[in-house]
C-alpha positions as CSV (number, residue, x, y, z in Angstrom):
1,M,-0.1,0.1,0.0
2,P,2.8,2.6,0.7
3,A,4.3,2.0,-2.7
4,L,0.9,2.8,-4.3
5,M,0.7,5.9,-2.2
6,R,4.2,6.8,-3.3
7,A,3.6,6.3,-7.0
8,L,0.2,8.3,-6.8
9,G,2.0,11.1,-5.1
10,L,5.0,11.1,-7.7
11,L,2.4,11.1,-10.4
12,A,0.6,13.9,-8.9
13,L,3.8,15.8,-8.7
14,V,4.9,15.1,-12.2
15,V,1.4,16.4,-13.6
16,A,1.6,19.5,-11.4
17,L,5.2,20.3,-12.7
18,G,4.1,19.6,-16.3
19,A,1.1,22.0,-16.1
20,C,3.5,24.8,-15.2
21,G,4.6,25.0,-18.7
22,A,1.2,25.1,-20.4
23,K,0.0,27.9,-22.4
24,P,-3.4,29.7,-21.8
25,L,-6.3,29.0,-24.0
26,P,-7.2,31.2,-26.8
27,Q,-10.1,33.7,-25.8
28,P,-13.3,33.1,-27.6
29,L,-14.8,35.6,-29.9
30,P,-17.3,38.1,-28.5
31,A,-20.8,37.3,-28.9
32,D,-21.6,40.0,-31.3
33,E,-18.7,39.1,-33.6
34,I,-19.1,36.4,-36.4
35,P,-16.3,34.8,-37.8
36,E,-15.9,34.5,-41.7
37,G,-16.5,31.3,-43.4
38,G,-19.2,28.6,-43.4
39,G,-21.0,27.7,-40.3
40,L,-21.2,24.4,-38.4
41,L,-24.4,23.1,-40.3
42,S,-24.4,25.6,-43.2
43,G,-21.1,24.4,-44.9
44,E,-19.3,26.5,-47.6
45,D,-22.5,27.7,-49.4
46,G,-23.8,29.6,-46.3
47,E,-27.2,27.8,-46.3
48,F,-28.6,24.8,-44.5
49,V,-30.3,22.5,-46.9
50,I,-32.6,19.6,-46.0
51,F,-33.8,18.5,-49.4
52,E,-32.1,19.6,-52.5
53,R,-34.3,19.5,-55.7
């Protein structure tokens, strides 16, 4: 049991030290600013089509 606790403690230390070099996440766009390009469902054409004739 002490060996398991020592291994978990060492793992926690390695993870904590590894997180020190992490870069911050990029900031999201404001809600009133729409990015260029197609949307998630609209694709490159810019419109969502269910049935195409």
